[in-house]
C-alpha positions in Angstrom: 37.1 -193.8 -174.0 37.6 -192.6 -177.6 34.3 -190.8 -177.5 35.3 -188.9 -174.4 38.7 -188.0 -175.9 36.9 -186.7 -179.1 34.6 -184.5 -177.0 37.5 -183.1 -175.0 39.4 -182.3 -178.2 36.4 -180.6 -179.8 35.9 -178.4 -176.7 39.6 -177.4 -176.8 39.4 -176.5 -180.4 36.3 -174.5 -179.9 38.0 -172.5 -177.1 40.9 -171.8 -179.3 38.7 -170.4 -182.1 36.9 -168.1 -179.5 40.3 -166.8 -178.3 41.5 -166.1 -181.8 38.3 -164.3 -182.7 38.6 -162.1 -179.6 42.2 -161.3 -180.4 41.6 -160.3 -184.0 38.5 -158.3 -183.2 39.5 -154.6 -183.2 36.3 -153.4 -181.5 35.8 -154.6 -177.9 32.5 -156.1 -176.8 30.1 -153.3 -176.0 28.6 -153.2 -172.5 24.9 -153.4 -173.0 24.3 -151.6 -169.7 26.4 -148.5 -170.7 24.7 -145.6 -172.4 24.8 -145.7 -176.2 26.9 -143.2 -178.1 26.5 -142.2 -181.7 29.3 -142.5 -184.3 29.4 -138.7 -184.5 30.0 -138.5 -180.8 32.8 -141.1 -181.1 34.4 -139.1 -183.9 34.1 -135.9 -182.0 35.8 -137.4 -178.9 38.6 -138.8 -181.1 39.1 -135.4 -182.7 39.2 -133.7 -179.3 41.8 -136.2 -178.0 43.9 -135.8 -181.2 43.7 -132.0 -181.1 44.7 -131.9 -177.4 47.7 -134.1 -178.1 48.7 -132.0 -181.1 48.6 -128.8 -179.1 50.7 -130.3 -176.3 53.3 -131.5 -178.8 53.4 -128.1 -180.5 53.8 -126.3 -177.2 56.6 -128.7 -176.2 58.4 -128.1 -179.5 58.1 -124.3 -179.2 59.5 -124.3 -175.8 62.5 -126.4 -176.9 62.3 -128.4 -173.7 60.6 -131.7 -173.3 59.9 -131.4 -169.6 59.5 -128.3 -167.4 59.2 -127.8 -163.7 56.2 -126.0 -162.3 58.3 -122.9 -161.7 59.7 -123.0 -165.3 56.1 -123.2 -166.6 55.2 -120.1 -164.6 58.2 -118.2 -166.0 57.4 -119.3 -169.5 53.8 -118.2 -169.1 55.1 -114.7 -168.0 57.4 -114.6 -171.0 54.6 -115.6 -173.4 52.4 -112.8 -171.9 55.2 -110.3 -172.7 55.4 -111.5 -176.3 51.6 -111.3 -176.8 51.6 -107.8 -175.3 54.3 -106.7 -177.7 52.4 -108.0 -180.7 49.3 -106.1 -179.6 51.4 -103.0 -178.9 49.6 -103.1 -175.5 51.6 -100.8 -173.0 49.7 -102.1 -170.0 50.2 -105.8 -170.8 53.9 -105.2 -171.6 54.7 -103.2 -168.5 52.9 -105.8 -166.3 55.7 -108.2 -167.2 58.4 -105.9 -165.7 59.5 -105.2 -162.2 58.0 -101.9 -161.1 61.2 -100.4 -159.7 63.8 -97.7 -160.4 66.4 -100.5 -160.5 64.9 -102.1 -163.6 67.5 -102.1 -166.4 67.2 -102.8 -170.1 70.2 -103.2 -172.5 68.5 -102.3 -175.8 69.1 -103.7 -179.3 70.4 -100.4 -180.5 73.1 -100.2 -177.9 71.4 -97.8 -175.5 70.4 -98.5 -171.8 67.0 -97.7 -170.3 66.7 -97.6 -166.5 63.6 -97.6 -164.2 60.1 -98.9 -164.8 58.8 -95.4 -165.3 61.2 -94.6 -168.1 60.5 -97.9 -169.9 56.7 -97.1 -169.7 57.2 -93.6 -171.0 59.2 -95.0 -174.0 56.5 -97.6 -174.8 53.7 -95.0 -174.4 55.5 -92.8 -176.9 56.3 -95.4 -179.6 53.5 -97.9 -179.5 50.8 -95.7 -181.1 52.9 -95.6 -184.2 53.3 -99.4 -184.4 51.1 -101.5 -186.7 51.0 -105.2 -187.7 53.6 -106.3 -185.1 54.8 -109.9 -185.5 57.3 -111.2 -183.0 58.6 -114.7 -183.7 60.6 -116.2 -180.9 62.7 -119.4 -181.4 64.9 -121.7 -179.3 63.2 -120.4 -176.1 65.0 -121.8 -173.1 64.0 -121.4 -169.4 66.3 -122.2 -166.5 65.5 -121.6 -162.8 68.3 -120.1 -160.7 67.3 -121.3 -157.2 63.7 -120.8 -156.0 63.2 -117.1 -156.9 65.2 -116.3 -160.0 65.2 -117.6 -163.6 66.9 -117.0 -166.9 65.1 -117.0 -170.3 67.0 -116.9 -173.6 65.7 -116.9 -177.2 66.3 -115.9 -180.7 63.8 -113.5 -182.2 62.6 -111.9 -185.4 60.3 -108.9 -185.3 58.5 -107.3 -188.2 56.2 -104.3 -188.0 55.1 -101.1 -189.6 56.4 -98.0 -187.8 54.9 -94.6 -188.9 53.9 -96.2 -192.2 57.3 -97.8 -193.0 57.8 -101.5 -192.8 60.8 -102.7 -190.8 62.4 -106.0 -189.7 65.1 -106.9 -187.2 66.5 -110.1 -185.8 68.6 -110.8 -182.7 69.2 -112.6 -179.4 67.5 -111.9 -176.1 68.3 -112.7 -172.5 65.8 -112.0 -169.7 66.3 -112.3 -165.9 63.2 -113.0 -163.9 62.6 -112.8 -160.2 59.7 -114.2 -158.2 58.1 -111.2 -156.4 54.9 -110.6 -154.6 53.1 -110.0 -157.9 54.5 -113.1 -159.6 57.5 -113.6 -161.9 58.7 -110.2 -163.1 61.5 -109.2 -165.5 64.3 -107.3 -163.7 66.8 -107.1 -166.5 66.9 -107.7 -170.3 69.8 -107.8 -172.7 69.0 -107.6 -176.5 71.7 -107.8 -179.2 71.3 -107.9 -183.0 72.3 -110.8 -185.2 74.6 -108.5 -187.3 76.1 -105.8 -185.1 77.8 -102.8 -186.4 81.4 -103.8 -187.3 82.7 -100.6 -185.7 81.4 -101.8 -182.3 83.2 -105.1 -182.5 86.8 -105.4 -181.4 89.2 -106.2 -184.3 90.2 -109.4 -182.5 86.6 -110.6 -182.4 85.6 -109.8 -185.9 85.0 -112.7 -188.3 87.8 -112.9 -190.7 86.8 -112.6 -194.3 86.7 -115.8 -196.3 89.9 -116.4 -198.2 90.0 -118.2 -201.5 93.0 -120.3 -202.5 95.2 -118.9 -205.3 95.2 -121.4 -208.1 98.6 -122.8 -209.0 100.0 -121.7 -212.4 99.4 -124.1 -215.1 102.4 -126.3 -216.0 104.1 -125.6 -219.3 103.8 -128.6 -221.6 107.1 -130.1 -222.6 107.3 -130.7 -226.4 109.8 -133.0 -228.1 111.3 -131.4 -231.3 110.5 -133.3 -234.4 113.7 -134.5 -236.2 114.1 -133.1 -239.8 112.9 -135.4 -242.6 115.6 -136.7 -245.0 115.1 -136.0 -248.7 
């Protein structure tokens, strides 16, 4: 009886050691029937997976939204194509983002208004050849669908470039209204405003009051006690 109990205990301990060894082994048992891979291939696969994950995280951070619907992704792609076209000073790519209609309306950063697709194209065709080294940085990009065929995109932007040999930089805010048309999502209206507008264009009641500094209180006059005269 003791001999049988000793054998059962030994088998139990052996099973426990096997279980611990499997749990602490960081590399799973390789299937001998599976095709062998080299260490270089394993490293390449790991780098590809890591790179894909990194790109997805970066894209999510740039969009400012952790989850987007299919429609929102389509609108964002149309917006990204506009930004890339502006950076290349590519008239065709930029105009492909807009609604080809006389009703297209742009409220520009300088306070002017441009109407119709043809006029916008004429303006781009005139100015783009003089642009060099365009860099358009968009931040806090937000996409919101308005029903099934309309969407709103808002962002902050900084654009630097060289125009006719002179460097220039501007920053501002941008709102774009998209509509889903036969040719895809197209911009039907934009509204751009600068970060620091001309004070003369701002109502006095809306101007930021200047910072005021507290007037320091006058220093207190010290009270002195007269010294009594010394007796001779």
